[in-house]
Structure formats: C-alpha cells, structure tokens
C-alpha positions in Angstrom: 79.5 86.8 110.0 77.4 83.3 110.5 74.5 85.5 110.2 75.4 87.3 106.9 75.8 84.0 105.7 72.5 82.4 106.8 70.9 85.7 105.5 72.3 85.1 101.9 71.3 81.2 102.1 67.9 82.0 102.7 68.0 84.8 99.9 69.4 82.1 97.3 66.5 79.6 98.7 63.9 81.7 98.8 65.0 83.3 95.2 65.4 79.7 93.6 61.4 78.7 94.8 60.2 82.0 93.8 62.0 82.4 90.6 59.6 81.7 87.3 60.7 83.7 84.9 62.0 82.7 81.6 65.4 84.1 81.9 65.9 82.8 85.5 66.9 79.5 86.9 67.9 77.9 89.7 68.8 74.8 91.7 71.6 72.4 93.4 75.1 71.5 93.0 77.1 68.8 94.8 80.7 67.5 93.5 83.9 66.6 94.1 87.4 68.7 94.8 91.0 67.7 94.4 93.3 70.4 96.0 96.9 71.8 96.7 98.5 74.6 98.8 101.4 76.5 96.7 103.7 77.5 99.3 103.7 74.5 101.5 106.5 73.1 99.8 104.1 70.0 99.2 103.2 69.4 95.5 100.0 67.7 93.9 96.6 67.9 94.1 96.6 65.3 96.9 93.9 66.3 99.1 90.2 65.1 98.7 87.2 66.8 99.5 83.5 67.9 98.5 81.3 70.5 97.5 77.5 71.0 97.7 75.5 74.5 97.9 72.9 76.3 95.4 72.9 78.5 92.3 70.7 80.9 90.8 71.2 81.9 86.7 70.1 84.8 84.6 70.5 84.4 80.8 70.9 87.9 79.9 71.5 87.3 76.0 70.9 84.3 73.7 74.5 82.6 74.7 75.4 84.6 77.9 74.5 84.2 81.0 75.2 85.1 84.8 75.7 82.7 87.4 75.5 83.3 91.3 76.6 80.4 93.5 76.6 79.5 97.0 78.5 76.8 98.2 80.0 74.8 101.1 83.8 73.7 99.8 86.2 71.6 101.6 89.8 72.3 100.6 93.7 72.0 102.1 96.7 70.1 101.1 98.0 66.2 102.1 101.4 64.7 102.1 101.3 61.2 102.4 104.5 58.9 104.0 107.2 56.9 101.2 108.8 54.7 103.5 110.3 52.8 100.4 112.3 56.1 99.9 112.9 56.5 103.5 110.4 59.3 103.7 108.0 59.6 107.0 107.1 62.5 106.9 103.3 63.2 106.8 101.2 66.3 106.3 97.6 67.3 106.3 95.6 70.7 106.2 91.8 70.4 106.1 89.5 74.0 105.8 86.1 74.2 104.7 84.8 77.3 103.7 81.6 78.8 102.9 82.1 80.6 99.2 80.3 82.8 97.2 80.7 83.1 93.4 79.6 85.2 90.1 80.5 83.0 87.4 79.6 84.3 83.6 79.1 81.5 81.5 79.2 81.4 77.1 77.3 78.7 75.2 78.6 77.3 72.0 77.8 74.2 69.5 74.2 74.2 71.7 75.3 72.0 74.5 79.3 73.4 75.3 80.0 76.2 77.6 82.6 77.9 79.2 82.9 79.7 82.0 84.9 82.1 84.5 84.5 84.7 87.1 85.2 85.8 90.8 84.2 84.3 94.0 84.7 85.2 97.8 85.5 82.2 100.7 84.4 82.5 103.8 86.6 80.2 106.4 84.3 78.2 108.5 86.6 75.5 110.2 90.7 74.3 110.3 92.5 71.4 110.9 95.9 70.9 110.6 98.7 67.8 111.5 102.2 68.4 111.4 104.9 66.0 109.3 104.0 63.8 112.8 100.9 63.5 112.3 100.0 65.9 115.4 97.6 68.3 115.7 98.4 71.6 115.1 97.4 74.5 117.6 97.0 77.6 114.3 94.8 80.8 114.5 96.8 82.2 111.4 94.1 81.3 108.7 92.3 84.1 107.0 88.8 84.1 107.5 88.4 85.3 104.2 89.8 84.5 100.5 89.5 85.7 97.0 89.7 83.4 94.2 89.5 83.2 90.3 87.7 80.3 88.7 87.7 79.0 85.2 86.0 76.2 83.6 83.9 74.8 80.9 80.8 72.0 81.2 78.3 70.4 79.6 74.5 70.4 79.5 73.3 67.2 79.8 69.8 67.6 79.3 67.2 70.3 80.1 67.6 69.6 84.1 71.1 68.7 84.2 74.5 70.0 83.6 78.1 68.8 84.7 80.8 71.6 85.4 84.3 71.0 85.5 86.5 73.9 86.9 89.8 75.3 88.2 90.2 77.5 90.9 93.1 79.6 92.1 93.0 81.9 95.5 94.8 85.4 94.5 94.9 86.2 98.3 96.7 84.6 100.8 94.9 81.8 103.1 97.3 82.9 105.6 98.3 86.2 108.0 101.6 85.6 108.0 104.8 85.2 106.2 107.4 82.2 106.2 110.5 80.7 104.3 108.9 78.6 101.4 106.1 80.4 100.5 105.4 81.7 97.0 104.5 85.1 95.5 101.0 85.8 93.4 100.4 89.5 92.5 103.7 90.5 94.2 102.6 89.0 97.7 104.4 85.9 99.6 101.9 83.4 101.0 99.9 80.4 100.9 97.7 80.2 98.0 94.7 77.5 97.2 94.4 75.8 93.9 91.6 73.3 93.5 90.1 71.6 90.4 86.5 70.3 90.8 83.9 68.4 89.2 80.5 69.1 89.8 76.7 68.1 89.1 74.0 71.3 88.7 70.7 70.4 88.8 68.1 72.9 87.7 65.0 73.0 89.2 63.1 75.5 86.9 
C-alpha cells in the first residue's frame, strides 16, 4: 500500500510540473481540520488537525471542472474533562490518513464555486487514549474508508482560492460493532465527520 501511495504522489508531482495545457492546472493545498466520530458517544467537532497535499484540475466546460486531490489529513475525536460538573473522563483519538479525492466544481458569479465528490482514505497511523488518559492498544481500525465531500469556495486571485468543506465517511472506520455505534446506509459502526478550511495555490 505504501508503494502505491508513493507512486500516486510521484504521478501527481510530475503532472503538476508538466501540465501546460490551457484547460489544466495544478498546485498545492494546506488547511485546518476539525473532526468528530459519530458512534463514540462524544459529540462535537473538538479534534483539531491539519491537512496538506497537491491537486490537479481540468476545466472541461466554461463553468465546470474536475479536480483530483492527494492529501495527508489528520482526523479523530477528543473529549476534555469538566471537573466543575463532576466529569473527569477524557478521550482522545488521532488518525492520520492519505486521501485521494475526485471533486466536481461549478463556478458562478465569476469567483464563487460549489463542489462535491467522493474520496478514499488510507490509514497511515492511529493513536487512542481511554477515559483515564492511558493509551489503548487497538488494531481494529479499517485500512481504508470511503467519504463524501461537499463544499464551497472563493477565487481570491488567479493563483489563490479558499475552500470550506464538510466531509463525511460513508463506511465505518472500525472493523467491529459495539453498543453505541450508529448506522449509516444500514450498517452500524463509527463514522468520521470533518470540517475543513483550506487554501489552494495554483502553480499554472
């Protein structure tokens, strides 16, 4: 799997550097992430993270484009203690993914656009703490998950644009099923929801 990811990254890099057709573009992306896990009984987008990577864009119509993205993204869940209310439990889940996405974009009013599309995440590393703050040894995380992305953006200039997205997994991040898990598309599990704010730079 790591060799496949390396090959994809090299293809992206080569494509960005070589793309010179008028309808093609490419560049880099960096941004911030807030996430939660539906089914872990802790609500709220309290886990902060970062994302970064590269993208290739193809304008196939006057207002429509397809964008392929390869990013590293940090997801997870966090619960802090609240001693004032007698709650001393904590929880922390850190998950690092390499994500490949295919996004459709529609531009309107010249500088604004909406976007949506699927993505596939490959798990690189995981770290989990229980309610006492001790690290949990767990190997039941799935290697790959499918997601759906929906968002909007604004073209700041010819080189820069900003994106605000919500990303929701449609397959569970875990292999097992336990009490408290939620159902999506008829299957119980834990599902990651993210909000991302990203800045995109266009090389050409």
